[in-house]
N, C-alpha and C positions, 0 to 999 in steps of 0.2 A: 423823399429827396429826388429831384430830377436828375437826369443824366448830365445836363449842362452844369448843374451845381456840383455834382460829384467830380466832374472833369476839372472844374476850377479849383477844387481842393487838392488835386494832384500837382506835383511839381512840373514845371515846364520841361520840355525835352532837354534844353541846354542846362537847366539847373540839375536835373536828374543825372545827366552825364557828368557834371562837375562833382556832384555828391558821391558818385560811384566810380570815379576814375581810378581810385585805389582805396585800399582798406582804411587808411588813417583819415582820409577826407570824410568818410561816413561815420566811422566808429569813434574817432576822437571826440567830435561834438556830442554824440549820443552818450558816451561814457561820462563826459564832463557834466552834461545836464543831469544825468542820473546821480552823480556825486554831489551835485548842488541840491537836488530835490530830496533824496532819501534821508540824509542825516537831519535836515531841518524838520521834515515831517515827523520822523520818529521821536526826536527829542522835544522840539518846541510845540508841535501841533498835537502829537499823540502822547506826550509825557512818558516816553519809554515803554509804551504799550502798543498793542496792535488791535485796532477797533473791530476788525473783521474776523478775528481768530480767538480761539479759546485755549491756545497752546500755553503750556507752562514755561516755554523757552523763548520769550520774545527777544531777548538779547542775542540769541543764536540766529534768529531771522535777520537781525541787524547785521551781524557779522557776515552772514551769507550774502546779503545784498551788497555790502561794501566790497568783499573780497571777490566773489564770483560775478557780481553785477558791475559795479563801477570799475574796479581794477581789472576784472576779467574782460570787460568791454574794451578797455584801453589795450589789453594784451591782444585781443582779436584784431584791432586796428593796426597795432604795431607789427605783428608777425605777418599779416597778409600783405604788408608793404615791405617789410625788411627782408623776409626770406627770399622773395624773387629778386630784390636788389642785390643781396649778397651772392646769389647764385646766377645772376645775369639771365633770368628767365622772365617770361611774360607774367604780368600781374593779373590777379583776379579783379574783375571789374564788372559793372553792369548788373544784370539780373542775379547771377550767383552771389554777388556781394550783398545785394538787397535781401536775398534769401537768408544768408548768414545773419545779417542784422535783424531780420524778422524773428529768427529763432531766439536770438539773445533777447530781443524786446518782449516777446511773448512770455518768456520766463520771468522777466522783470515785472510785467503786469501782474502775474500770479504772486510774485513776491510783494508787490505793493499792496495787494488785497489780502495777502497772507491766507490764501485759500488752501487750508490744510488737506482737504479731501482730494485736491488736485495735485498733490505733491509728486506723484509719479509722472504726471504730464510735464511739470516743471523740470523734473529730473531728465526726462527724455529730451526736452528742448535744449537744456544746458549741455548735456552730454553730446548732443548732435554737433554743436559748433566747436566744442572743445576737442572732440575726437577727430573732427575734420582738420583742425590745426595739426594734430599728430600725423594723420595720413598725408597731409600736404607736405609737411617737413620730411617725412619718410620718402615720399615720391621724388622730391627735389634732390634729396641726398642720393637716392638710387640712380636718378637720371644723370647727375653730375659726378657720380662715383666719388663722393666727397664725405669726409667725416666732420666737416666744419660745423654742421648743425647738430652734432651729437648731444651737446649739452641741452639744447632746447628739446630734443627728442626724449631725453631722460626726465626732464622736469614736467613736461605737459601731461604724461600719464599719471604722475603723482598728483598733479592738480586735478585731473579728471576723477581719479579714484577718491580723493578727499571730498570733492564736490558731491559725488554720489553718496559717499558715506554720511555726509552731513545731512543731506535730504532724508535719507533713510532713518538716521538716528533721531532727527526732529520728529518725523512721522510717528516713530515708536516711543518718543519721549525718553530716549536713552541719553541721559545727561552727560555721563563721562565720555561715551563714544562721540557725542556731538562736540564736546570740548576738544577732544583729540583731533577730530576732523578739522576744526577751525585752526588749530595750531599747525597742522600739516599744510593746509591751504596757505596760511601765512608764510611758512617757511619755503614752500614751493615758489611763491611769488617773489620772496626775497632772493632765492636762487636765480630766478629768471632776471631779476633786477641786476644781480651781479654780472650775469652774462651780457645783458644789454649795456651796462656801464662799461664793460671791457671793450665793447665794439664801438661805443659812441664817444667815450671820453677822448681818445687819441685824435680822431679827425676834428672834433670840435675844438680841442685845445690848440691844434695847429692852425685852425681857421681863425681863432681869436688872436693868436700870436702873430700870424702872418695872413691878413685878409686877402692878399694877392694870390695866395696858394702856390707861390713859386718855390717855397721851401717847406720843409717839415722839421721845425726846430725841436719838437718834442718827441721823445721816444719812451715807450712804456717800460716798466720793469717786468721782464717776461715771467719771472717767478711768481708774480701775484695776479696775473691776468685772470685766471679762473679759480683762484684759491678760495675766494669767498663763496662762489657757487658750489665748489666741492665740499666745503665744510657744511654748507646749508643742506646738501644731500645727506650727509652723515647724520645731521640732526633729524631729518625726516625719517631715516631708517631706524634711528634710536626710538623715535616717537612711535613708529609703526610697530616696532618690536616690544613696546611697553617696557623698556629698560628702566632702571631705577632713576629716581630724581637726581642722584649724584652724577650718574653717567650722562644723563641728558643735560644737566647743568654745566658740566665741564665742556661738553661739546658745544653748547651755546656760547660759552665764554670764548672758546677757540674761534667759532664762527664770527662772533662779535669783534674779536681782535683782527680778523682778516678784513672785515669791512672798515675798521678804523685805519688799517694799513693803507686802504685806498685813498684816504684823505691826503696822503702825500702827493697824489696826482695833482693836487691844487697848488703845490709849491712851485709855481712858475713865475713868480713876481707879482706885481700889482694886478696883472690881468686875472690872476687866480681869485681875486676878490670881486670880479664882475658877477652880475646876476647869472650870466650865461654859464660860466664855469663854477662859480661859488655854489650854485644850487646843486650841482652834480656831487661835489665832494661833501657838501653838507648833508645830502641824502645818505651818503655812506656813513657819515659821522653819526647821524641820528639812528640809523639801522644798527650800527655797531654798538653804540651806547645802550640802546634798548635791549639788544641781545645779551650784553654783559650784565645789565641790571637783572634781567630775568634769570640768567644762568647763576649769578651769585645768590639770588633768592632761593633757587632750587637746592643749592648746596648748604643752605642754612643761614646765610647772612640776613639781617633784618631789613631787607629791601622789598619794595612792592613789585611782585611778579606782574600784576596787571598793568602797572605803570610802565614797566619795561617793555611789555608787549605792545602797548599803545605807542610808545616812543619809536619802536622798530617798525610797526606796521602803518599806523596813522602818520607818523613822522617820516621815517626813512623811505618807506614804500610810497606814501602819499606824495611826498615832495619829489621822489624819483619819477613817479608817473607824471606829475605836473611839468617837470623839466623835459621829459621826453615829448609830451604833448606840445610844449612850447618850442623846442628846438626843431623837431621834425616838422612841426606845423609851418615853420618859416622856410626851412630848406627845401621842402617838397613843393613849394609854390614859387620858388625862385627869388625869395626875399633875402636881404642881408641878415646875418645872424646878430641882430640887435633887438633886445626885448623892448617893447613899448612901456610907457609908464603904467598902463593898465596891467600888463603882464607882471611887471615888478611888484605892483601893489598886491596882485593875486598871490605871489610867492611869499611876500611878507605876512599877509593875512593867514596863509596856511601855516607858516612856522609859528606865528603867535597863537593860533588855535591849538596847535599841538602842545605848546608849553602850558597853556591854560588847562588842557585836558589832563596832563600828567601831574600838574602842580598839586592838586588835592590828594593824589596818591602818595606823594612824598610828605605832604603837610596836611593831614586829615582835619586839623582844627581850623584850617584856612577857609574863610567864607568868601565865595566869589559872587559877583552880581548876577542875577537871573539864574541862580542855582549852580550846581556843580558842572552842568553840561550845557546849559542854555546858550551862553555866550560863545563857547568853543564850537558848538555845532553851527551856530549862525555864521561865525567867521570862516569855518571850513567850507560851508556851502557857498558863501559869498566869494571865496577865492576861485572856485571852479566856475561860478557864474560870471565873474569878471573875465576869466580865460575864454569862456564861450562868447562873450560880448566882443572880445578882441579878435578871435580867430574864425568864428563861423562865417562872417562875411567874406573872409579871405579864402577859406577852404571850399566854400560852396559857390565861389564866383567862377563862371565859365571862363573869365579872362585869365585865370591863373592855371588853367589846365596846360600841361606840357611845358611848364616853366621850372622844372625841378633843378636844384643845384647839387643834389647828392650824387 
């Protein structure tokens, strides 16, 4: 390959500047494209197997790439943009941001190929960007002498430890340890979702109720701001301590109830039914319902544990991620908070994909077209692909740099 050809493959300086102006501009598109590619490949193309591996735990590779890969990429973009915004400090941009994205992307390539012998390399790459987020939050907290980021500082190490434990457990084919690591990863992300919703819902609701931003008609219920995140941490501690099914079940029920309590944040009139606000409380509703179902299953009720887990993670967490990508993606480029038809279709397809995924768990005799998972994975992938189609031209446009409304 000639030097000229190689240079043409690189982004132009203006494009590179726009892509790396802040974390969400680079990582949101990458996370969305990964979320669109991985489920479709794993279910439709590879038939729930991994063509490049001989592991006996292919479903655990799938969980890792969704939780650490797709959702972790969104977390990397969110925190590298939100933390400096909340602390009024300078954002990470340019080469350092490309380096973080490169670490994340290299781990995803190893995951795509399922290179088992390179598991420790993938572990190092993932731990590098996750622990950077922890160090970054600690530095900002110390610099600003603030405890406002304490919740994120507590959940990121849990996420990092579970990600490392999952890599090690898969390498040693320790099934039970691997399953536990997946659960902790999911609960950590749900806790982070609870913290994010606590900060996002209020300003978004006020912006929807009064687009002029002259008033703040909505006030949150202070008692529940961090309750869902706190209960999620208790579930993580119970899982890490290998407490009984009953204890973990009741804690999951309590955590589910706190997420369902957040649904009341949508009781603001007809505006609460808009896609912009409705997706936020529906994310809490799906997360809460899923935790309730799984918790009730653990204490002995005849309910599908796995169905509840998918409802909470694929549904509550997946929709929450899509909402954050869509809302922040508009506000950080100076656009009005009104979802396009493409974005609305993406949200509808994601919710439909979740319902189709959990339906066979509740009705095992039900037969779905294209198998139990074919249609749901295609719809889930299409939802994130539609988001990418709508937002990448905006986020990577040099014209939208320095037009933030947040």
